[in-house]
VONUTI-53533 format. One record per residue: residue in three letters; residue number from 0; x, y, z of N, C-alpha, C, CB in turn. Coordinates in steps of 0.2 Angstrom, whole numbers. Each point is the difference from the previous one (the first is absolute). Glycine has a CB too. Layout:
<lovexs>
r;k;n_X;n_Y;n_Z;ca_X;ca_Y;ca_Z;c_X;c_Y;c_Z;cb_X;cb_Y;cb_Z
Ala;NUM;X;Y;Z;X;Y;Z;X;Y;Z;X;Y;Z .
...
</lovexs>
This chain:
<lovexs>
r;k;n_X;n_Y;n_Z;ca_X;ca_Y;ca_Z;c_X;c_Y;c_Z;cb_X;cb_Y;cb_Z
Unk;0;306;337;513;-3;4;4;1;-2;8;-9;2;-9 .
Unk;1;10;3;13;2;-1;7;-5;4;4;12;-3;-2 .
Unk;2;-14;1;8;-3;4;5;5;4;4;-9;-9;1 .
Unk;3;6;13;3;4;4;5;5;-4;4;-9;9;0 .
Unk;4;7;-15;2;4;-4;5;5;-4;-4;-9;0;8 .
Unk;5;10;1;-15;5;-3;-3;-2;-7;-3;8;7;7 .
Unk;6;-13;-9;-5;-2;-7;-2;-3;1;-7;-3;-4;11 .
Unk;7;6;0;-16;-2;0;-7;-7;-4;-1;13;1;-4 .
Unk;8;-17;3;1;-7;-3;-2;0;-2;-7;-5;6;9 .
Unk;9;1;-11;-11;0;-2;-7;-4;6;-4;0;-12;3 .
Unk;10;3;14;-8;-2;6;-4;-5;-2;-5;10;6;3 .
Unk;11;-11;-2;-8;-4;-1;-6;3;-5;-4;-5;11;1 .
Unk;12;12;-11;-2;3;-4;-5;0;-7;3;7;9;-4 .
Unk;13;-6;-10;10;0;-7;3;-7;-3;0;9;3;7 .
Unk;14;-14;1;-6;-7;-2;-1;-2;-3;-7;-3;8;9 .
Unk;15;6;-4;-14;-1;-2;-7;3;-7;-1;-1;12;-4 .
Unk;16;7;-13;7;4;-6;-1;-4;-6;3;11;7;0 .
Unk;17;-13;-6;6;-4;-5;3;-6;-2;-4;4;4;11 .
Unk;18;-8;1;-13;-6;-1;-5;2;-4;-6;-5;10;5 .
Unk;19;11;-8;-8;2;-4;-6;2;-7;2;4;11;-5 .
Unk;20;-1;-12;11;2;-7;2;-6;-4;1;10;4;5 .
Unk;21;-16;-1;-3;-6;-4;1;-3;-2;-6;-2;6;11 .
Unk;22;3;-1;-16;-3;-2;-7;4;-5;-3;-5;12;-1 .
Unk;23;11;-12;2;5;-5;-3;0;-7;3;7;10;-4 .
Unk;24;-11;-11;9;0;-6;3;-4;-5;-4;1;5;11 .
Unk;25;1;-12;-10;-3;-5;-4;1;0;-7;-9;0;9 .
Unk;26;3;-1;-12;0;0;-8;3;6;-3;-10;-8;1 .
Unk;27;9;14;1;2;6;-4;8;0;0;-10;6;4 .
Unk;28;13;-8;2;7;0;0;3;-5;-5;0;4;12 .
Unk;29;-3;-10;-13;2;-5;-4;-1;3;-7;-3;-9;8 .
Unk;30;-2;12;-10;-2;3;-6;6;5;-2;-13;-2;1 .
Unk;31;15;6;3;5;5;-1;7;-3;-2;-6;8;7 .
Unk;32;7;-13;-3;7;-3;-1;0;-4;-6;1;-1;12 .
Unk;33;-6;-3;-14;-1;-3;-6;1;5;-6;-7;-9;5 .
Unk;34;3;14;-5;0;5;-5;7;3;-1;-12;3;2 .
Unk;35;15;-1;3;7;3;0;5;-5;-3;-3;7;10 .
Unk;36;2;-13;-8;5;-6;-3;-1;0;-7;0;-6;11 .
Unk;37;-7;6;-13;-1;-1;-7;3;6;-4;-11;-7;3 .
Unk;38;10;13;-1;3;6;-3;7;-1;-1;-9;7;4 .
Unk;39;13;-9;1;7;-1;0;2;-5;-5;1;4;12 .
Unk;40;-4;-10;-12;1;-5;-5;-1;3;-7;-3;-9;9 .
Unk;41;-2;12;-10;-2;3;-7;5;5;-2;-12;-2;2 .
Unk;42;15;6;3;5;5;-2;6;-3;-2;-5;8;8 .
Unk;43;7;-13;-4;7;-4;-1;-1;-3;-7;2;-2;12 .
Unk;44;-8;-1;-14;0;-3;-6;0;5;-6;-7;-9;5 .
Unk;45;4;15;-4;0;5;-6;7;3;0;-12;2;2 .
Unk;46;16;-1;3;7;3;0;5;-5;-2;-4;8;8 .
Unk;47;3;-15;-8;4;-5;-2;6;0;6;-2;1;-13 .
Unk;48;0;0;19;5;0;5;2;-7;2;-5;11;4 .
Unk;49;0;-15;-4;1;-7;2;-2;-5;-6;-1;3;12 .
Unk;50;3;-9;-11;-2;-5;-6;-7;-1;0;11;-5;1 .
Unk;51;-14;3;-7;-7;-2;-1;-2;-6;5;1;4;-12 .
Unk;52;4;-9;13;-2;-5;5;-2;2;7;7;-7;-7 .
Unk;53;-3;12;9;-1;3;7;-7;3;0;12;1;2 .
Unk;54;-13;3;-8;-7;4;0;-5;-5;0;5;10;-6 .
Unk;55;-5;-15;2;-5;-5;-1;-1;-4;7;2;-1;-12 .
Unk;56;3;0;15;-1;-4;7;-3;5;5;10;-7;-2 .
Unk;57;-8;13;2;-3;5;4;-7;1;-1;11;6;1 .
Unk;58;-13;-6;-8;-7;1;-2;-4;-5;3;4;6;-10 .
Unk;59;-2;-12;9;-4;-6;2;0;0;8;4;-7;-9 .
Unk;60;1;9;12;-1;1;8;-5;5;2;12;-3;1 .
Unk;61;-12;9;-5;-5;5;1;-7;-3;-1;8;9;-3 .
Unk;62;-9;-12;-3;-7;-3;-1;-2;-5;5;3;1;-12 .
Unk;63;2;-5;15;-2;-5;5;-2;4;6;8;-8;-4 .
Unk;64;-5;13;6;-2;4;6;-7;3;-1;12;3;2 .
Unk;65;-13;-1;-8;-7;3;-1;-5;-5;0;5;8;-8 .
Unk;66;-4;-14;5;-4;-5;1;-2;-2;7;4;-5;-11 .
Unk;67;2;4;15;-1;-2;7;-4;6;4;11;-6;0 .
Unk;68;-10;12;-2;-4;6;3;-7;-1;-2;10;7;0 .
Unk;69;-12;-9;-6;-7;0;-2;-3;-6;4;3;5;-11 .
Unk;70;0;-10;12;-3;-6;3;-1;2;7;6;-8;-8 .
Unk;71;-1;11;12;-1;1;7;-6;6;0;12;-3;3 .
Unk;72;-12;7;-7;-5;5;0;-7;-3;-1;8;8;-5 .
Unk;73;-9;-13;1;-6;-3;-1;-2;-4;6;2;-1;-12 .
Unk;74;3;-2;16;-2;-4;6;-2;5;5;8;-8;-3 .
Unk;75;-5;14;4;-2;5;4;-7;3;-1;12;3;2 .
Unk;76;-13;-3;-9;-7;3;-2;-5;-5;2;5;6;-9 .
Unk;77;-4;-13;8;-5;-5;2;-1;0;8;4;-7;-10 .
Unk;78;2;8;14;-1;0;7;-4;6;2;11;-6;1 .
Unk;79;-10;12;-4;-4;6;2;-8;-1;-2;10;7;-2 .
Unk;80;-11;-10;-4;-7;-2;-2;-3;-5;5;3;2;-12 .
Unk;81;1;-7;14;-3;-4;5;-2;3;6;6;-9;-5 .
Unk;82;-2;13;7;-1;4;7;-6;5;-1;12;-1;3 .
Unk;83;-12;4;-9;-6;5;-1;-7;-4;0;8;8;-6 .
Unk;84;-8;-14;2;-6;-4;0;-2;-2;7;4;-4;-12 .
Unk;85;1;2;16;-2;-2;7;-3;5;4;9;-8;-1 .
Unk;86;-6;14;0;-3;6;3;-7;2;-2;12;4;1 .
Unk;87;-13;-5;-8;-7;2;-2;-5;-5;2;6;5;-10 .
Unk;88;-4;-12;10;-4;-5;3;-2;2;7;5;-9;-8 .
Unk;89;0;11;12;-1;1;7;-5;6;1;11;-5;3 .
Unk;90;-11;10;-7;-4;6;0;-7;-1;-3;11;7;0 .
Unk;91;-12;-12;-4;-6;-1;-3;-5;-2;6;5;-4;-11 .
Unk;92;-11;8;11;-5;-2;6;-3;-6;-2;-2;12;2 .
Unk;93;1;-17;3;-3;-6;0;-8;1;0;10;-6;5 .
Unk;94;-13;3;-10;-7;0;0;-3;7;-2;0;-10;8 .
Unk;95;4;15;-10;-3;6;-1;-1;2;-7;5;3;10 .
Unk;96;-4;-8;-15;-1;1;-7;-7;0;-2;11;-5;-2 .
Unk;97;-13;9;-3;-6;0;-3;-2;-7;-3;1;13;-2 .
Unk;98;-8;-15;3;-2;-6;-4;-3;2;-6;-2;-6;11 .
Unk;99;1;12;-13;-3;2;-6;3;-3;-6;-2;11;5 .
Unk;100;9;-12;-6;2;-4;-6;-2;-7;0;10;8;0 .
Unk;101;-11;-11;6;-2;-7;0;-7;-1;-2;9;-2;9 .
Unk;102;-14;7;-8;-7;-1;-1;-2;3;-6;-2;-1;12 .
Unk;103;-2;-2;-16;-2;3;-6;-8;-1;-1;11;-2;-6 .
Unk;104;-14;5;2;-7;-1;-1;-2;-3;-7;-2;10;7 .
Unk;105;7;-13;-10;0;-3;-7;-2;-7;0;8;8;-4 .
Unk;106;-13;-10;0;-1;-7;-1;5;-4;-4;-12;3;0 .
Unk;107;13;-10;1;5;-3;-3;0;1;-8;0;-9;10 .
Unk;108;6;9;-13;0;1;-7;0;-6;-3;6;10;1 .
Unk;109;-8;-10;-8;-1;-6;-4;7;-3;-1;-10;4;-5 .
Unk;110;15;0;5;7;-2;-1;3;-4;6;2;10;-7 .
Unk;111;-5;-9;13;2;-4;6;-2;-7;-1;-1;10;7 .
Unk;112;-5;-11;-10;-3;-7;0;2;-3;-6;-10;4;6 .
Unk;113;12;-1;-12;3;-3;-6;5;-4;2;-4;9;-7 .
Unk;114;4;-15;4;6;-5;1;-1;-4;6;7;7;-7 .
Unk;115;-11;-6;12;-1;-3;6;-2;-7;-1;-2;11;6 .
Unk;116;4;-16;-2;-2;-7;0;-5;-1;6;10;-4;-6 .
Unk;117;-10;8;11;-4;-1;6;-3;7;2;8;-10;4 .
Unk;118;-14;10;-5;-4;7;2;-5;-2;5;2;5;-11 .
Unk;119;-2;-1;17;-5;-1;5;-3;7;2;6;-10;4 .
Unk;120;-12;10;-4;-4;6;1;-5;-1;6;1;4;-12 .
Unk;121;-1;1;17;-4;0;6;-4;7;0;7;-9;6 .
Unk;122;-13;10;-5;-3;6;1;-8;-1;1;8;5;-8 .
Unk;123;-11;1;9;-7;0;2;-4;-2;-7;2;9;9 .
Unk;124;-2;-5;-14;-4;-1;-6;5;-1;-6;-10;6;5 .
Unk;125;16;-3;-4;5;-1;-6;-3;3;-6;6;-10;6 .
Unk;126;-11;14;-6;-3;2;-7;5;4;-4;-11;0;6 .
Unk;127;14;4;-3;5;4;-4;6;-4;-2;-4;10;6 .
Unk;128;7;-14;-2;6;-4;-2;-2;-5;-5;4;2;12 .
Unk;129;-9;-6;-12;-2;-5;-5;-1;4;-6;-4;-8;8 .
Unk;130;0;13;-8;-2;4;-6;6;3;-4;-11;2;6 .
Unk;131;15;1;-2;6;3;-3;5;-5;-2;-2;10;7 .
Unk;132;3;-16;-4;5;-5;-2;-3;-6;-4;6;4;10 .
Unk;133;-12;-3;-13;-3;-6;-3;4;-2;-5;-11;5;3 .
Unk;134;14;-1;-8;3;-3;-6;7;-3;2;-5;9;-6 .
Unk;135;9;-6;11;6;-3;2;-1;-7;4;5;12;0 .
Unk;136;-11;-12;4;-1;-6;3;-2;-6;-5;-4;7;10 .
Unk;137;0;-5;-15;-2;-5;-5;7;-2;-4;-11;5;-1 .
Unk;138;15;-1;0;7;-2;-3;4;-4;4;0;11;-6 .
Unk;139;0;-10;13;4;-4;4;-3;-7;1;4;11;6 .
Unk;140;-10;-11;-6;-4;-7;0;2;-4;-6;-9;5;7 .
Unk;141;9;-1;-13;1;-4;-6;8;-2;0;-9;7;-6 .
Unk;142;13;-4;10;7;-2;0;1;-5;5;3;12;-4 .
Unk;143;-8;-14;8;1;-5;5;1;2;7;5;-6;-9 .
Unk;144;-7;12;10;1;3;7;-6;-3;5;6;10;-5 .
Unk;145;-4;-10;11;-6;-1;5;-2;6;3;5;-11;3 .
Unk;146;-11;13;-3;-3;6;3;-5;-2;5;1;6;-11 .
Unk;147;0;-4;17;-5;-1;6;-3;6;2;7;-10;4 .
Unk;148;-13;10;-3;-4;6;2;-4;-1;6;0;4;-12 .
Unk;149;0;0;17;-4;0;6;-4;6;1;8;-8;5 .
Unk;150;-15;8;-5;-4;6;1;-6;-2;4;4;5;-11 .
Unk;151;-8;0;13;-5;-1;5;-6;-4;-4;3;10;6 .
Unk;152;-6;-14;-2;-6;-4;-3;-6;4;0;5;-11;5 .
Unk;153;-8;12;-11;-6;5;0;-6;-3;4;4;4;-11 .
Unk;154;-4;-11;12;-6;-3;4;1;-1;7;-2;-6;-10 .
Unk;155;8;8;13;1;0;7;0;6;4;7;-9;-3 .
Unk;156;-5;10;9;0;6;4;5;5;-2;-4;-7;9 .
Unk;157;9;5;-13;5;5;-2;-3;7;-3;8;-10;-2 .
Unk;158;-12;10;-3;-3;6;-2;-2;5;5;-3;-6;-11 .
Unk;159;-1;3;16;-3;5;5;6;2;4;-10;-6;1 .
Unk;160;15;2;1;6;3;3;4;5;-4;1;-11;6 .
Unk;161;-1;10;-12;4;5;-4;-4;7;0;5;-9;-7 .
Unk;162;-12;8;7;-4;6;0;1;4;6;-8;-6;-7 .
Unk;163;8;2;13;1;4;6;7;3;1;-7;-9;5 .
Unk;164;12;6;-8;7;3;0;0;6;-4;5;-11;1 .
Unk;165;-9;12;-6;-1;6;-5;-5;5;3;4;-8;-10 .
Unk;166;-7;6;15;-5;5;3;-7;0;-3;10;7;3 .
Unk;167;-11;-12;-7;-7;0;-3;-5;-3;4;6;-2;-11 .
Unk;168;-12;3;9;-6;-2;5;-1;-7;-1;-5;11;-1 .
Unk;169;-1;-13;4;-1;-8;1;-1;-3;-7;-6;2;11 .
Unk;170;4;2;-16;-1;-3;-7;7;0;-4;-12;4;0 .
Unk;171;17;-2;3;7;1;-3;3;-7;-3;2;11;7 .
Unk;172;-4;-16;-3;2;-6;-2;-2;-2;-7;0;-4;12 .
Unk;173;-6;6;-14;-2;-2;-7;5;4;-5;-12;-2;4 .
Unk;174;14;8;-2;5;3;-5;6;-4;-1;-4;11;4 .
Unk;175;7;-13;1;6;-4;-1;-1;-7;-3;5;6;10 .
Unk;176;-11;-9;-9;-2;-6;-3;0;1;-7;-6;-4;10 .
Unk;177;3;10;-12;-1;1;-8;7;2;-3;-12;4;2 .
Unk;178;17;-1;2;6;2;-2;5;-6;-1;-2;11;6 .
Unk;179;1;-16;-2;5;-6;-1;-3;-5;-5;3;1;12 .
Unk;180;-9;-1;-14;-3;-4;-5;3;1;-7;-10;-1;7 .
Unk;181;11;7;-9;4;1;-7;7;-3;0;-7;10;-2 .
Unk;182;10;-10;8;7;-2;0;0;-8;0;3;9;7 .
Unk;183;-8;-12;-4;-1;-7;-1;-1;-2;-7;-4;-1;12 .
Unk;184;-1;5;-15;-1;-1;-7;6;0;-5;-12;5;2 .
Unk;185;16;0;0;6;1;-4;5;-6;1;-1;13;1 .
Unk;186;1;-16;5;4;-5;1;-2;-6;-4;2;4;12 .
Unk;187;-9;-5;-12;-3;-5;-4;2;1;-8;-10;-2;9 .
Unk;188;10;8;-11;2;1;-7;7;-2;-1;-8;10;0 .
Unk;189;13;-8;5;7;-2;-1;0;-8;0;4;11;6 .
Unk;190;-7;-14;-2;0;-7;-1;-2;-3;-6;-2;-1;12 .
Unk;191;-4;4;-15;-2;-2;-6;5;1;-6;-12;2;4 .
Unk;192;16;4;-3;4;2;-6;7;-4;1;-6;11;0 .
Unk;193;7;-14;5;7;-3;1;1;-5;-5;0;2;12 .
Unk;194;6;-2;-16;1;-4;-5;7;-4;1;-6;7;-8 .
Unk;195;9;-5;13;7;-3;2;-1;-5;6;6;10;-5 .
Unk;196;0;-11;8;0;-5;6;0;4;6;6;-8;-7 .
Unk;197;-8;14;7;-1;4;6;-6;-3;5;5;10;-6 .
Unk;198;-5;-7;12;-5;-2;5;-2;6;4;5;-12;1 .
Unk;199;-12;12;-1;-3;6;3;-4;-3;6;0;7;-10 .
Unk;200;2;-5;16;-4;-2;6;-3;5;4;8;-10;1 .
Unk;201;-14;9;2;-3;6;3;-3;-3;7;-3;5;-11 .
Unk;202;4;0;16;-2;-2;7;-5;6;2;11;-7;3 .
Unk;203;-16;5;0;-5;5;2;0;1;8;-8;-2;-10 .
Unk;204;9;8;12;1;1;7;-6;2;4;12;3;-3 .
Unk;205;-13;-6;9;-6;2;4;1;6;4;-4;-12;0 .
Unk;206;10;15;-1;2;6;4;4;5;-4;1;-7;10 .
Unk;207;0;13;-8;3;5;-4;8;0;2;-11;7;-1 .
Unk;208;15;-8;-4;7;0;2;3;6;2;1;-8;-9 .
Unk;209;4;8;14;2;6;3;4;4;-5;1;-6;11 .
Unk;210;1;4;-16;4;3;-5;0;-3;-7;7;5;9 .
Unk;211;-6;-2;-14;0;-3;-7;7;-2;-1;-9;7;-4 .
Unk;212;10;-12;-1;7;-2;-1;0;-2;-8;2;-4;12 .
Unk;213;4;6;-15;1;-3;-7;7;-3;1;-7;9;-6 .
Unk;214;8;-15;5;6;-4;1;2;-3;-7;-3;-3;12 .
Unk;215;9;5;-14;2;-2;-7;7;-4;1;-5;11;-5 .
Unk;216;4;-17;4;6;-5;1;3;1;7;2;0;-13 .
Unk;217;-6;0;18;3;1;7;5;-4;2;-11;5;2 .
Unk;218;11;-11;-5;5;-5;3;7;0;-4;-10;-7;3 .
Unk;219;10;12;-8;7;0;-4;4;6;3;-6;-4;-10 .
Unk;220;12;4;9;4;6;3;-2;7;-3;10;-9;1 .
Unk;221;-13;9;-7;-2;6;-3;-7;1;1;9;-1;-9 .
Unk;222;-12;-2;14;-7;1;1;-2;7;3;-1;-12;1 .
Unk;223;-5;14;-2;-3;6;2;-7;-1;4;7;7;-9 .
Unk;224;-8;-3;14;-6;0;3;-2;7;2;2;-11;5 .
Unk;225;-8;13;-8;-3;6;2;-6;-1;5;3;4;-12 .
Unk;226;-3;0;17;-4;0;6;-5;6;-1;8;-7;7 .
Unk;227;-14;7;-7;-5;5;0;-2;1;7;-4;-2;-12 .
Unk;228;5;8;15;-2;1;7;-7;3;0;12;2;4 .
Unk;229;-17;-6;-2;-7;3;-1;-1;5;6;-4;-11;-5 .
Unk;230;0;16;3;-2;6;4;-7;-1;3;7;7;-7 .
Unk;231;-9;-5;12;-7;1;3;-3;6;-4;3;-6;12 .
Unk;232;-9;4;-15;-3;5;-4;5;3;-5;-8;3;9 .
Unk;233;11;-7;-14;5;3;-5;-3;6;-3;5;-12;-1 .
Unk;234;0;16;-1;-1;6;-4;2;0;-7;1;6;11 .
Unk;235;0;-12;-14;2;-1;-6;8;-1;-1;-9;8;-3 .
Unk;236;13;-8;8;7;-1;0;1;-6;5;3;12;-4 .
Unk;237;0;-17;2;3;-5;4;7;-1;0;-11;-6;-1 .
Unk;238;14;7;7;8;-1;0;2;-7;-2;0;9;9 .
Unk;239;5;-9;-13;3;-6;-2;7;-1;1;-8;-1;-9 .
Unk;240;11;-4;12;7;-1;1;2;-6;-4;0;5;12 .
Unk;241;6;-4;-15;2;-6;-5;6;-3;4;-4;6;-11 .
Unk;242;4;-13;11;6;-3;3;4;-4;-6;-6;-1;12 .
Unk;243;12;0;-11;4;-4;-5;3;-6;4;2;10;-7 .
Unk;244;-2;-16;4;3;-6;4;7;1;1;-9;-7;-5 .
Unk;245;13;10;1;7;1;1;2;5;5;1;-4;-12 .
Unk;246;-6;9;12;2;6;5;-4;-1;7;2;7;-10 .
Unk;247;-8;-10;10;-4;-1;6;-2;-7;1;-4;12;-2 .
Unk;248;9;-16;3;-1;-8;1;-5;-1;6;11;-3;-6 .
Unk;249;-10;6;11;-4;-2;6;-7;2;-1;10;2;7 .
Unk;250;-11;4;-9;-8;2;-1;-3;-4;-6;3;11;6 .
Unk;251;1;-12;-11;-3;-4;-5;-2;-7;2;7;6;-8 .
Unk;252;-3;-9;12;-2;-7;3;-6;1;4;12;-4;0 .
Unk;253;-12;9;4;-6;1;4;-7;1;-4;8;6;9 .
Unk;254;-8;-2;-14;-6;1;-4;-1;-6;-4;2;12;0 .
Unk;255;3;-16;-2;-2;-6;-4;-4;-5;5;11;1;-7 .
Unk;256;-8;-1;13;-4;-5;5;-7;3;1;11;-3;6 .
Unk;257;-11;10;-6;-7;3;1;-5;-2;-5;6;10;6 .
Unk;258;-3;-10;-12;-4;-2;-6;-3;-7;1;6;8;-8 .
Unk;259;-1;-12;10;-2;-7;1;-6;-1;5;12;-4;-3 .
Unk;260;-11;8;9;-5;0;5;-7;2;-3;9;2;9 .
Unk;261;-9;4;-13;-6;2;-3;-3;-5;-5;4;12;2 .
Unk;262;0;-15;-6;-2;-5;-5;-3;-6;4;9;4;-8 .
Unk;263;-6;-6;13;-3;-6;4;-6;1;3;11;-3;2 .
Unk;264;-13;10;0;-6;1;3;-6;2;-5;7;4;9 .
Unk;265;-5;-4;-15;-5;1;-5;-4;-6;-2;7;10;-4 .
Unk;266;-13;-8;1;-4;-6;-3;2;-1;-7;-10;3;8 .
Unk;267;11;-9;-10;3;-1;-7;-6;1;-5;8;-9;5 .
Unk;268;-7;13;-9;-5;1;-6;1;-6;-5;0;13;2 .
Unk;269;-3;-12;-7;1;-5;-6;7;1;-2;-13;0;-3 .
Unk;270;16;-6;2;7;1;-2;0;2;-8;4;-9;8 .
Unk;271;-2;15;-9;0;3;-7;7;-2;-3;-8;10;4 .
Unk;272;8;-15;-7;7;-2;-3;-2;-3;-7;5;-2;11 .
Unk;273;0;2;-15;0;-3;-7;7;-4;-1;-8;9;-4 .
Unk;274;7;-15;3;7;-4;-1;2;2;-7;-4;-10;7 .
</lovexs>
């Protein structure tokens, strides 16, 4: 096709040729060449135009080219995957993710405590935790585990403080003192039932801990720590976040040290142990 001034412009056929050339760049051109060579070699073998040795050698050469093309294609794919992963990481907003998957409202399951050798509990009254985990705690003590429990002292100022935090009146301290006493009774029951080499220790706190904790083998690589975030005037749901020693080593060490500080500040109750 030519313009009026005689200068030839690329027509429709040349545009198609350019588009075809773009499609045949890189891996596609190699694929067409290999396929064509394979067809020619196959035709020569069927027509007995050349000797079988030549056909076999050509077939091996074609297979080698195909293998090389597959390897280079995989390398290119890995490079593309690496680039896309870097782009995705760069586009991911920092600190904008939801914490909903990290926070739950579930109490620790018995399966988490089963098989543990080191169990540490911190809470206000721990009435629900001790009551629901009584059987597994008894089993772990029989198997030789160490269980340490820290909860508020019913005879100190902690019950009044807990009452104030829950919005109760001046007599609310008696409510918490009565709530913690059954937990202490259950701990005495556990000590009396212990038949193995386990050890049960209790510390009574003159203050209300800032959060509850369930530490399960926290010094081991497979340890777990559940943190209960207490609410002001709770409505029945307490947020819980679970840490794993292999995944969250920094914060696991932090809360292990926090447990040690709480434990050191408590008043030692009667050592509830059985040899």
